[in-house]
LOMIBA-437531 format. One record per residue: x, y, z of N, C-alpha, C in turn. Coordinates in steps of 0.05 Angstrom, whole numbers, padded with zeros to 5 digits, always signed. Layout:
% LOMIBA-437531
XYZXYZXYZ
...
% end
This chain:
% LOMIBA-437531
+00111-00143+00320+00105-00114+00316+00130-00098+00308
+00147-00111+00292+00171-00098+00281+00191-00090+00303
+00191-00104+00325+00211-00098+00346+00234-00118+00344
+00232-00138+00327+00254-00157+00323+00254-00165+00294
+00277-00175+00284+00278-00184+00256+00258-00206+00251
+00250-00210+00226+00230-00231+00219+00240-00258+00228
+00224-00274+00241+00231-00301+00249+00225-00321+00228
+00205-00316+00212+00198-00334+00190+00219-00331+00168
+00219-00351+00150+00238-00350+00127+00229-00329+00107
+00248-00319+00090+00241-00299+00070+00220-00308+00050
+00220-00334+00044+00200-00345+00025+00172-00341+00036
+00168-00347+00061+00142-00344+00074+00134-00315+00074
+00153-00297+00080+00146-00268+00081+00137-00258+00054
+00152-00267+00033+00144-00258+00006+00118-00271-00004
+00113-00295+00006+00087-00308-00001+00064-00292+00011
+00068-00281+00034+00047-00264+00046+00043-00238+00030
+00065-00227+00020+00063-00204+00002+00048-00211-00023
+00055-00234-00035+00041-00243-00059+00012-00249-00054
+00005-00260-00031-00023-00266-00025-00039-00240-00022
-00027-00220-00009-00041-00194-00006-00045-00181-00034
-00024-00182-00050-00027-00171-00077-00048-00186-00093
-00048-00213-00090-00068-00229-00104-00097-00221-00096
-00101-00216-00070-00128-00207-00061-00135-00181-00073
-00116-00163-00075-00121-00137-00088-00129-00140-00117
-00114-00157-00131-00121-00162-00160-00148-00176-00163
-00154-00195-00144-00179-00209-00146-00203-00191-00143
-00199-00169-00128-00221-00151-00122-00229-00134-00147
-00212-00134-00168-00218-00117-00191-00245-00123-00203
-00251-00148-00211-00277-00153-00223-00300-00153-00203
-00293-00155-00177-00314-00156-00157-00321-00129-00145
-00305-00108-00151-00308-00083-00138-00336-00071-00142
-00345-00069-00167-00371-00057-00172-00394-00073-00161
-00395-00100-00164-00416-00115-00151-00417-00112-00121
-00393-00110-00108-00392-00106-00079-00403-00078-00072
-00397-00058-00088-00408-00031-00082-00438-00031-00085
-00448-00044-00106-00478-00046-00109-00490-00060-00085
-00477-00082-00076-00488-00096-00053-00487-00078-00028
-00466-00063-00025-00464-00045-00002-00486-00023-00003
-00492-00013-00027-00513+00006-00030-00540-00005-00022
-00545-00030-00028-00570-00043-00021-00572-00049+00009
-00550-00050+00023-00550-00058+00051-00538-00037+00069
-00550-00013+00067-00542+00008+00085-00525+00030+00073
-00517+00027+00048-00503+00049+00035-00473+00045+00035
-00460+00052+00012-00432+00048+00009-00415+00067+00027
-00428+00088+00037-00414+00107+00055-00404+00093+00080
-00417+00070+00087-00408+00056+00110-00379+00046+00107
-00370+00043+00082-00343+00034+00077-00322+00053+00089
-00329+00079+00088-00311+00099+00100-00308+00094+00130
-00330+00089+00143-00329+00085+00172-00316+00059+00179
-00319+00039+00163-00305+00014+00167-00275+00018+00166
-00266+00033+00145-00237+00038+00142-00227+00055+00165
-00242+00075+00174-00234+00091+00196-00231+00074+00222
-00250+00056+00226-00249+00039+00250-00225+00021+00249
-00218+00011+00226-00195-00007+00223-00169+00008+00230
-00166+00032+00220-00141+00047+00225-00139+00055+00254
-00161+00064+00266-00160+00072+00294-00154+00048+00312
-00166+00025+00306-00161+00001+00323-00132-00007+00319
-00122-00007+00295-00094-00015+00290-00074+00002+00305
-00079+00029+00304-00061+00047+00318-00063+00043+00348
-00087+00039+00358-00091+00034+00387-00077+00009+00396
-00079-00012+00380-00065-00037+00387-00035-00033+00388
-00024-00019+00368+00005-00013+00368+00013+00003+00392
-00002+00023+00399+00005+00039+00423+00003+00023+00448
-00018+00006+00451-00021-00011+00474+00002-00031+00476
+00011-00042+00453+00033-00061+00453+00059-00047+00463
+00064-00023+00453+00088-00009+00461+00087-00002+00491
+00064+00004+00501+00062+00013+00529+00062-00011+00548
+00046-00031+00542+00043-00053+00561+00065-00074+00559
+00073-00081+00534+00091-00103+00530+00120-00093+00530
+00126-00071+00517+00153-00062+00513+00161-00039+00532
+00141-00026+00544+00146-00004+00562+00163+00018+00549
+00157+00024+00523+00173+00043+00509+00155+00063+00493
+00131+00068+00503+00113+00087+00489+00120+00115+00498
+00134+00130+00481+00141+00158+00487+00121+00176+00473
+00122+00202+00481+00105+00221+00468+00111+00224+00438
+00137+00221+00431+00145+00223+00403+00132+00201+00387
+00134+00176+00397+00122+00154+00383+00092+00157+00381
+00080+00164+00403+00051+00168+00403+00043+00190+00383
+00059+00211+00381+00054+00233+00363+00054+00224+00334
+00074+00207+00327+00075+00197+00299+00050+00180+00293
+00043+00162+00311+00019+00146+00306-00006+00163+00304
-00009+00183+00321-00032+00200+00320-00032+00217+00294
-00009+00225+00285-00007+00241+00260-00017+00224+00236
-00008+00199+00236-00017+00181+00214-00047+00177+00214
-00058+00172+00238-00087+00168+00241-00102+00193+00233
-00092+00216+00242-00105+00242+00236-00105+00247+00206
-00082+00242+00193-00081+00246+00164-00099+00227+00149
-00100+00203+00158-00118+00183+00146-00147+00192+00148
-00155+00201+00171-00183+00210+00175-00189+00234+00157
-00170+00253+00155-00174+00276+00137-00177+00267+00108
-00160+00249+00099-00161+00241+00071-00187+00226+00065
-00195+00209+00084-00220+00193+00080-00244+00211+00079
-00246+00231+00097-00270+00247+00099-00270+00270+00080
-00247+00281+00072-00246+00305+00056-00236+00302+00027
-00219+00283+00022-00206+00282-00004-00214+00258-00022
-00224+00237-00010-00230+00214-00026-00258+00217-00039
-00259+00212-00065-00284+00216-00079-00303+00193-00075
-00293+00168-00074-00310+00145-00071-00304+00131-00044
-00325+00121-00031-00320+00107-00005-00302+00083-00008
-00302+00070-00031-00285+00046-00035-00256+00053-00033
-00248+00078-00039-00220+00086-00039-00209+00083-00010
-00226+00087+00010-00217+00084+00037-00207+00056+00043
-00222+00036+00035-00214+00008+00039-00189+00002+00022
-00187+00015-00001-00163+00012-00018-00138+00022-00003
-00142+00043+00013-00120+00053+00029-00111+00032+00050
-00131+00019+00062-00124-00002+00081-00109-00025+00068
-00118-00033+00044-00105-00054+00030-00075-00048+00025
-00070-00024+00015-00042-00018+00008-00026-00011+00033
-00039-00002+00054-00024+00001+00079-00015-00026+00090
-00032-00046+00089-00025-00073+00097-00003-00084+00079
-00006-00080+00053+00014-00089+00034+00041-00076+00040
+00041-00051+00048+00066-00037+00055+00079-00050+00079
+00063-00057+00099+00074-00070+00123+00086-00097+00116
+00072-00113+00100+00082-00139+00092+00107-00137+00075
+00108-00117+00057+00132-00113+00041+00156-00105+00058
+00151-00088+00077+00173-00080+00095+00183-00104+00111
+00165-00121+00120+00174-00145+00135+00190-00163+00117
+00182-00167+00092+00196-00184+00074+00223-00173+00066
+00224-00147+00061+00249-00134+00053+00269-00134+00076
+00260-00133+00101+00278-00130+00123+00293-00156+00129
+00288-00177+00114+00305-00201+00116+00333-00194+00106
+00335-00176+00086+00360-00170+00074+00369-00141+00077
+00350-00123+00081+00355-00095+00083+00350-00086+00111
+00370-00073+00124+00368-00066+00152+00375-00036+00156
+00371-00020+00136+00376+00009+00139+00351+00024+00130
+00351+00051+00133+00328+00067+00128+00317+00065+00100
+00334+00058+00081+00325+00056+00054+00304+00034+00049
+00302+00016+00069+00283-00006+00066+00254+00005+00066
+00249+00028+00079+00222+00040+00079+00215+00050+00051
+00235+00062+00038+00230+00072+00010+00225+00048-00009
+00241+00027-00005+00238+00003-00022+00210-00010-00018
+00200-00009+00007+00173-00020+00012+00152-00004-00003
+00156+00022-00004+00137+00039-00018+00138+00033-00048
+00162+00029-00059+00165+00022-00087+00152-00005-00094
+00153-00024-00076+00139-00050-00080+00109-00045-00082
+00099-00028-00065+00070-00022-00066+00063-00007-00092
+00080+00011-00101+00074+00025-00126+00075+00006-00150
+00093-00014-00149+00094-00034-00170+00068-00050-00170
+00059-00059-00147+00033-00073-00146+00010-00056-00155
+00011-00030-00146-00011-00012-00154-00011-00007-00184
+00012-00006-00197+00013-00003-00226+00003-00027-00240
+00011-00051-00230+00000-00076-00242-00030-00077-00238
-00040-00068-00215-00068-00067-00210-00083-00050-00230
-00071-00027-00236-00084-00009-00256-00083-00021-00284
-00061-00035-00291-00059-00048-00317-00081-00069-00320
-00085-00084-00298-00107-00105-00299-00134-00091-00301
-00137-00069-00288-00163-00054-00291-00167-00045-00320
-00145-00036-00332-00147-00027-00360-00156-00049-00379
-00148-00074-00372-00155-00098-00388-00183-00108-00381
-00195-00098-00359-00222-00107-00351-00243-00090-00363
-00263-00102-00376-00285-00086-00389-00298-00068-00368
-00302-00043-00376-00315-00024-00359-00297-00010-00339
-00271-00018-00337-00252-00006-00319-00232+00009-00335
-00216+00026-00322-00196+00042-00337-00172+00047-00319
-00150+00054-00332-00124+00060-00319-00124+00089-00309
-00116+00093-00284-00117+00120-00272-00092+00124-00255
-00075+00142-00263-00051+00148-00247-00057+00159-00220
-00081+00171-00217-00089+00181-00191-00092+00159-00170
-00101+00136-00179-00103+00113-00161-00076+00103-00152
-00057+00104-00170-00029+00096-00163-00018+00115-00142
-00024+00141-00145-00014+00160-00126-00027+00155-00098
-00053+00149-00098-00067+00142-00073-00054+00118-00059
-00048+00098-00075-00035+00074-00065-00008+00080-00052
+00007+00098-00066+00033+00106-00056+00031+00121-00030
+00011+00138-00027+00007+00153-00002+00000+00133+00021
-00016+00114+00015-00023+00094+00036+00002+00079+00045
+00019+00072+00026+00044+00058+00032+00063+00075+00049
+00065+00101+00041+00082+00120+00056+00072+00123+00085
+00046+00125+00088+00035+00128+00115+00041+00104+00132
+00040+00080+00120+00046+00056+00135+00076+00056+00144
+00093+00065+00126+00122+00066+00133+00127+00087+00155
+00114+00109+00153+00117+00130+00173+00108+00120+00201
+00086+00105+00201+00076+00094+00226+00096+00075+00239
+00109+00059+00222+00129+00040+00232+00154+00054+00240
+00165+00071+00222+00191+00085+00228+00189+00104+00251
+00167+00119+00253+00164+00139+00274+00151+00129+00299
+00131+00111+00295+00116+00101+00319+00128+00077+00331
+00134+00056+00315+00145+00031+00326+00175+00032+00328
+00188+00046+00310+00218+00050+00310+00232+00023+00314
+00232+00006+00293+00245-00020+00295+00274-00017+00303
+00283-00029+00325+00311-00026+00333+00332-00039+00315
+00323-00058+00298+00342-00071+00280+00345-00057+00253
+00331-00035+00249+00334-00019+00225+00348+00007+00233
+00372+00010+00223+00388+00034+00230+00404+00043+00206
+00411+00069+00205+00427+00079+00184+00410+00085+00159
+00424+00093+00137+00409+00100+00113+00418+00086+00088
+00443+00082+00084+00452+00071+00059+00471+00048+00062
+00464+00027+00048+00483+00004+00045+00482-00004+00016
+00504-00015+00005+00504-00022-00023+00481-00040-00031
+00474-00059-00014+00451-00077-00020+00425-00062-00023
+00420-00043-00004+00395-00028-00006+00395-00010-00031
+00417+00001-00038+00418+00018-00062+00412+00001-00087
+00423-00023-00088+00417-00041-00111+00387-00047-00112
+00375-00053-00089+00346-00059-00089+00330-00034-00098
+00338-00011-00087+00325+00014-00094+00326+00019-00124
+00349+00016-00136+00353+00021-00165+00337+00001-00182
+00337-00025-00173+00322-00045-00189+00292-00040-00188
+00282-00034-00164+00253-00029-00161+00245-00004-00176
+00262+00017-00174+00255+00042-00188+00255+00039-00218
+00275+00024-00228+00277+00020-00257+00252+00004-00267
+00245-00017-00252+00221-00033-00260+00196-00016-00260
+00193+00000-00239+00169+00018-00237+00168+00037-00261
+00191+00049-00268+00192+00068-00290+00185+00055-00316
+00194+00030-00320+00187+00016-00345+00157+00011-00346
+00145+00002-00324+00116-00004-00324+00100+00022-00328
+00108+00044-00315+00094+00069-00319+00097+00079-00347
+00121+00075-00359+00125+00083-00387+00107+00067-00406
+00104+00041-00401+00086+00025-00418+00057+00034-00415
+00050+00041-00390+00022+00051-00385+00018+00078-00399
+00037+00096-00397+00034+00122-00408+00033+00121-00439
+00046+00101-00450+00046+00099-00480+00019+00089-00491
+00002+00078-00473-00024+00069-00482-00044+00092-00482
-00039+00112-00498-00057+00134-00502-00081+00125-00519
-00103+00141-00519-00126+00134-00536-00118+00130-00565
-00099+00146-00575-00091+00144-00603-00077+00117-00607
-00060+00109-00588-00046+00084-00590-00065+00060-00589
-00084+00062-00571-00104+00041-00568-00120+00038-00594
-00128+00061-00606-00142+00060-00632-00125+00047-00653
-00099+00053-00653-00081+00041-00673-00079+00011-00670
-00077+00002-00644-00077-00027-00639-00103-00040-00649
-00126-00027-00643-00152-00038-00651-00154-00041-00681
-00145-00021-00696-00147-00021-00725-00130-00044-00736
-00106-00049-00725-00089-00070-00735-00100-00098-00728
-00111-00100-00703-00120-00126-00694-00145-00135-00709
-00164-00116-00714-00189-00123-00728-00186-00124-00758
-00164-00114-00768-00160-00114-00797-00156-00142-00808
% end
């Protein structure tokens, strides 16, 4: 529960990140059939309640672990966990247009936790939380690129923003609620290098996506079919 440094090797930690990202990518062609199936079996709105149940249970388990196992559940920690749960409930019920977006939030929240665990093998200061969010944004951008290549799907920067919010909420829950004792301080040269590399990669990917305007796509199509 992020109270000690990772015990597994970094390769295993990054394989878990890759597996989570792979599941997210695999869901791209299956998303619409799954929604149609959900509509036929009780309605896709149930996905919202499933996502809400997952986040409430996860926060409750974290609070119980801090209280019973570590004896360090303070009002401040409980407040951070409650704030994350409250914000999630608000976003799911008031701001998300499609019920499936709620489960997408869960996916990227989990990805953020796995990315944080993997990065903490080498990064032990506060910038690790920002780097974990950048990893999620990179995966989210690749996810949108794959959707753009899938018939009937399209690239949407709004989805990337949603993924980033989910990752940020996961980091806030860990930093404020769990408060890993082995992560202290804000800047180390290694963390800055990771931050710059991840930021530069993300900007390149977003630039490539932004350049694929309808005019550019039409230009590609004319040349390819010619």
